[in-house]
C-alpha positions in Angstrom: 110.6 -134.2 17.9 107.6 -133.0 19.9 109.7 -132.8 23.2 112.4 -130.8 21.4 109.8 -128.3 20.1 108.4 -127.8 23.6 111.8 -127.0 25.2 112.9 -123.3 25.4 116.0 -124.0 23.4 117.8 -126.8 21.5 121.5 -126.4 22.3 124.0 -128.5 20.4 127.8 -128.7 20.7 130.1 -130.5 18.3 133.7 -131.2 19.1 135.8 -130.8 16.0 139.4 -131.2 14.9 141.5 -130.6 11.8 140.9 -133.4 9.2 144.7 -133.5 8.6 147.5 -132.3 10.8 146.9 -129.9 13.7 146.8 -126.5 12.2 143.8 -124.5 11.0 143.1 -121.1 9.4 140.4 -119.1 11.2 138.1 -116.6 9.7 139.5 -113.2 9.2 138.0 -109.7 9.3 139.1 -106.5 7.5 141.5 -104.3 9.5 141.5 -107.0 12.3 142.7 -110.3 10.9 141.9 -113.3 13.1 139.5 -112.6 15.9 141.5 -113.5 19.0 140.3 -113.0 22.5 141.1 -114.0 26.1 138.6 -116.3 27.8 137.4 -116.1 31.4 140.1 -118.7 32.3 142.8 -116.4 30.9 143.6 -118.7 28.0 143.9 -117.4 24.4 140.9 -118.3 22.3 139.9 -117.5 18.7 136.7 -117.3 16.6 137.1 -119.9 14.0 133.8 -119.1 12.3 131.4 -116.2 13.0 127.7 -116.4 13.5 127.2 -114.7 10.2 129.4 -117.1 8.3 127.8 -120.2 9.9 124.3 -118.8 9.0 125.5 -118.5 5.3 126.7 -122.1 5.4 123.5 -123.4 6.9 121.5 -121.6 4.3 123.7 -123.0 1.5 122.7 -126.6 2.4 119.2 -126.0 1.0 120.4 -125.2 -2.5 121.3 -127.4 -5.5 123.6 -125.4 -7.8 123.5 -128.0 -10.6 119.7 -128.0 -10.6 119.4 -124.3 -9.8 116.7 -125.2 -7.4 116.2 -126.4 -3.8 117.7 -129.8 -3.0 115.4 -132.6 -3.7 114.2 -133.2 -0.2 113.1 -129.6 0.2 111.1 -129.4 -3.1 107.7 -128.0 -2.4 109.1 -125.5 0.2 108.1 -122.0 -0.9 110.7 -119.4 -1.9 110.8 -116.3 -4.1 112.8 -116.0 -7.3 113.6 -113.5 -10.1 116.0 -112.9 -13.0 118.0 -109.8 -13.1 119.4 -109.3 -16.6 120.2 -112.8 -17.4 121.2 -113.8 -13.9 118.7 -115.8 -11.7 118.6 -115.1 -8.0 116.3 -116.0 -5.1 115.4 -115.7 -1.4 117.5 -118.8 -0.6 120.8 -117.2 -1.8 120.2 -113.5 -1.4 122.0 -111.9 1.6 118.8 -110.3 2.9 116.5 -113.2 1.9 113.0 -111.9 0.9 114.1 -108.4 1.8 116.5 -108.4 -1.1 116.0 -105.3 -3.3 115.7 -107.6 -6.3 112.8 -109.4 -4.7 110.9 -107.2 -2.2 109.0 -105.1 -4.8 107.4 -108.1 -6.3 106.1 -109.5 -3.0 105.3 -106.3 -1.1 101.6 -106.2 -1.7 101.3 -109.9 -0.7 103.2 -109.3 2.5 101.1 -106.2 3.3 97.9 -108.0 2.8 98.7 -111.2 4.7 100.5 -109.3 7.5 97.7 -106.7 7.8 100.1 -103.8 7.3 98.8 -100.6 5.8 100.6 -99.1 2.8 100.8 -95.6 4.1 104.1 -93.9 3.5 106.0 -91.1 5.2 106.1 -87.8 3.3 109.5 -86.8 2.1 111.0 -90.3 2.3 112.1 -92.6 -0.4 109.0 -94.8 -0.2 109.8 -96.3 3.3 106.8 -97.3 5.4 106.0 -95.6 8.6 107.7 -97.1 11.7 104.4 -98.1 13.3 103.6 -101.3 15.3 103.3 -104.6 13.5 101.7 -107.9 14.6 104.7 -110.1 14.6 102.8 -113.5 14.5 100.9 -112.3 11.4 104.1 -111.0 9.9 105.8 -114.4 10.6 102.9 -116.2 9.0 103.1 -113.9 5.9 106.8 -114.5 5.5 106.4 -118.3 6.1 103.8 -118.4 3.3 106.4 -117.1 0.8 109.7 -118.4 2.3 109.9 -120.5 5.5 113.7 -120.1 5.3 113.4 -116.4 5.9 111.5 -117.2 9.2 114.2 -119.7 10.2 117.2 -117.4 9.4 115.6 -114.1 10.2 114.7 -111.1 8.1 114.4 -107.3 8.5 111.6 -105.8 6.6 112.1 -102.1 7.2 110.6 -101.2 3.9 107.3 -102.8 5.0 107.2 -101.3 8.5 110.2 -99.8 10.2 110.0 -102.1 13.2 109.3 -105.3 11.2 112.0 -107.8 12.1 112.1 -111.6 12.6 115.1 -112.6 14.6 117.1 -115.7 13.7 115.6 -118.9 15.1 118.8 -121.0 14.4 122.3 -119.6 14.9 125.8 -121.0 15.4 129.5 -120.2 15.7 132.8 -122.1 16.1 135.4 -121.3 18.8 138.9 -122.7 19.4 140.3 -122.6 23.0 143.9 -122.4 24.2 145.2 -121.4 20.9 148.7 -120.7 19.7 149.9 -119.2 16.4 151.7 -121.4 13.9 153.8 -119.0 11.8 154.9 -120.0 8.3 155.3 -118.3 4.9 156.2 -118.7 1.3 157.2 -116.9 -1.8 155.5 -116.3 -5.1 158.2 -117.0 -7.7 158.5 -115.1 -11.0 160.3 -117.4 -13.5 160.8 -114.6 -16.0 161.9 -111.6 -13.9 162.7 -112.7 -10.3 163.8 -109.1 -9.3 160.7 -107.7 -10.8 162.1 -104.4 -12.1 161.6 -104.8 -15.9 157.9 -104.6 -16.1 156.7 -102.5 -13.1 157.7 -104.2 -9.9 155.9 -106.1 -7.2 153.0 -103.6 -7.1 152.0 -104.9 -10.5 152.5 -108.5 -9.6 156.0 -109.0 -11.0 159.1 -110.4 -9.3 159.5 -112.9 -6.4 157.2 -111.9 -3.6 157.7 -113.4 -0.1 154.7 -113.5 2.2 154.0 -114.5 5.9 151.2 -116.8 6.9 149.7 -117.3 10.4 147.7 -120.4 11.2 146.8 -121.7 14.6 146.7 -124.8 16.8 144.2 -125.3 19.6 143.6 -127.5 22.6 139.9 -127.8 21.5 137.6 -126.6 18.7 133.9 -126.5 19.3 130.9 -125.7 17.1 127.9 -124.3 19.0 124.3 -124.3 17.6 121.2 -122.8 19.2 117.6 -123.3 18.0 115.3 -120.8 19.7 112.1 -122.8 20.0 110.6 -120.4 22.5 110.9 -117.6 19.8 109.4 -120.0 17.2 106.4 -120.8 19.4 105.8 -117.1 20.0 105.0 -116.8 16.2 102.0 -119.1 16.7 102.4 -120.7 13.3 100.9 -124.0 14.4 102.4 -127.4 15.1 103.0 -128.4 11.5 105.0 -125.3 10.8 107.0 -125.6 14.0 107.9 -129.2 13.3 109.0 -128.2 9.8 111.2 -125.4 10.9 112.8 -127.4 13.8 113.4 -130.4 11.5 114.8 -128.1 8.8 117.2 -126.4 11.3 118.4 -129.8 12.6 118.8 -131.1 9.1 121.0 -128.1 8.1 123.1 -128.5 11.2 123.6 -132.2 10.5 124.5 -131.4 6.8 127.0 -128.8 8.0 128.7 -131.2 10.5 128.9 -134.1 8.0 129.6 -132.3 4.7 130.4 -128.7 5.4 133.6 -128.8 7.4 135.9 -127.5 4.7 135.7 -123.8 5.7 138.8 -122.6 3.9 141.8 -124.0 2.0 143.7 -124.4 5.3 140.7 -125.1 7.5 139.1 -128.5 6.9 137.4 -129.7 10.1 135.5 -132.9 11.1 133.2 -133.5 13.9 134.4 -136.1 16.4 131.5 -135.9 18.8 128.1 -134.2 18.7 126.3 -133.5 22.0 122.7 -132.3 22.6 123.1 -130.2 25.7 119.4 -129.3 25.9 116.8 -130.7 26.1 118.1 -134.0 27.5 114.9 -135.7 26.3 116.1 -135.3 22.7 119.1 -137.6 23.3 121.2 -137.9 20.1 120.5 -135.8 17.1 118.2 -137.6 14.6 120.1 -138.8 11.5 119.9 -136.9 8.2 117.6 -139.7 6.8 115.2 -139.4 9.8 115.1 -135.7 9.5 114.4 -135.9 5.8 111.4 -138.1 6.6 110.1 -135.5 9.1 110.7 -132.7 6.5 108.8 -134.4 3.7 105.8 -135.1 5.9 105.8 -131.6 7.4 106.0 -130.0 3.9 103.0 -132.0 2.8 101.0 -131.1 5.9 101.8 -127.4 5.6 100.9 -127.3 1.9 97.6 -129.2 2.6 96.8 -126.7 5.3 97.2 -123.7 3.0 100.2 -122.4 4.8 102.3 -122.2 1.6 102.1 -120.1 -1.5 100.7 -122.1 -4.5 102.8 -122.7 -6.6 105.5 -122.7 -3.9 108.0 -120.9 -6.1 106.9 -117.2 -6.4 108.5 -115.7 -9.5 108.6 -111.9 -9.5 109.8 -109.2 -11.9 112.6 -106.9 -10.9 111.9 -103.3 -11.8 114.5 -100.8 -10.8 113.0 -97.6 -9.5 
């Protein structure tokens, strides 16, 4: 693991294929549909899963919905939680992590103190901090103290300081090469009123409604993952924190490849080969069991060194301003 942390990047490629058949349904975007593009070789390619969606899926690996808590192996890892109305939420599941409007107010003073950021505000603004300089390593340590996952997946803290941003350390996306559309369709049948004129027509959901469907086939499907260890080292969090974050990133990638391949109803993929492209010294990816041993040890060391909030779960009150 030490050799992996010292490399500038950890680059991973996973060759994938549909679990059944040869068709798959890629991600779609409003007003665009499937993200098709022509590659440098002139072949038709498609984005199967965007960087944003892969990030969401990697983050989801940390949470146990049944227990409403972190998965067992990550217990002891700090995060921030609140209850809004009767609905619980937290920095693991919130779209903006600790910068969620439900969470930030409850941790702002802690972040300012630990990051060394003054609380001076601009006049005439809605409470936003001045866009002055910020010590990024101190900010990273402050965020790590409350929620290491926000360091791993990145966070923008414009309410703290306008320039306060931690870029994603781990990222990924899935592309398919040499793609061709597979057109099909179907019909929604109305057993009561097939014509759909009695009760308001198709606009209200009545009648038989035919529809078209476009899926794709591909010569190859590849998932790409990038762990920016150079960026991580620039935060100067220390060896224990670095080992924890790299182990956590690899663990999330392994979980995604082994258990997270059902991206949509018509897009269920499996990894057929996983390659570590850089560094060569890493060889094959550590197994999930090996990574869990690394993670447990790193959590214990970080907690003993005082790098974590105590207790690790910071519960805050949401007060709407």
